[in-house]
C-alpha positions as CSV (number, residue, x, y, z in Angstrom):
1,M,0.0,0.0,0.0
2,S,2.8,2.4,0.8
3,R,4.4,1.8,-2.6
4,I,1.1,2.9,-4.3
5,L,0.9,6.0,-2.2
6,N,4.6,6.8,-2.8
7,F,4.0,6.4,-6.5
8,L,1.1,8.8,-6.4
9,R,3.0,11.4,-4.5
10,R,6.0,11.5,-6.8
11,E,6.0,14.2,-9.4
12,D,8.7,12.9,-11.7
13,G,6.3,11.4,-14.3
14,P,4.1,14.5,-14.8
15,T,7.1,16.8,-14.9
16,A,8.6,14.8,-17.7
17,V,5.4,14.8,-19.6
18,E,5.1,18.6,-19.2
19,Y,8.6,19.1,-20.5
20,A,7.9,16.8,-23.4
21,V,4.8,18.8,-24.3
22,M,6.7,22.1,-24.0
23,L,9.4,20.8,-26.2
24,A,6.9,19.6,-28.8
25,L,5.3,23.1,-28.9
26,I,8.6,24.8,-29.2
27,V,9.7,22.6,-32.1
28,A,6.3,23.2,-33.8
29,V,6.7,26.9,-33.5
30,C,10.3,26.8,-34.8
31,I,9.3,24.7,-37.8
32,A,6.4,27.1,-38.6
33,A,8.7,30.1,-38.3
34,I,11.5,28.6,-40.5
35,G,8.9,27.7,-43.1
36,A,7.5,31.2,-43.2
37,L,10.9,32.8,-43.2
38,G,12.1,30.5,-46.0
39,N,9.0,31.3,-48.1
40,N,9.4,35.0,-47.7
41,T,13.1,34.8,-48.5
42,R,12.4,32.8,-51.6
43,M,9.8,35.4,-52.8
44,M,12.3,38.2,-52.1
45,F,15.1,36.5,-54.2
46,N,12.6,35.7,-57.0
47,D,11.5,39.4,-57.0
48,S,15.1,40.6,-57.1
49,G,15.9,38.1,-59.9
50,D,12.9,39.3,-61.9
51,K,14.0,42.9,-61.5
52,L,17.5,42.2,-62.6
53,N,16.3,40.2,-65.7
54,S,14.0,43.1,-66.7
55,A,16.8,45.6,-66.3
56,W,18.9,43.8,-68.9
């Protein structure tokens, strides 16, 4: 019985789960930011290339 109560009092498991959820959210935000930044950069380079081509 004391083993069950000790298991329920410990906070190691929930803490690890909370850190895993936070890490997953941070990774998701980073992937979204990199995707948006890459898309904007590609559009900027394409625009610059088009302007250079039309100047010649």
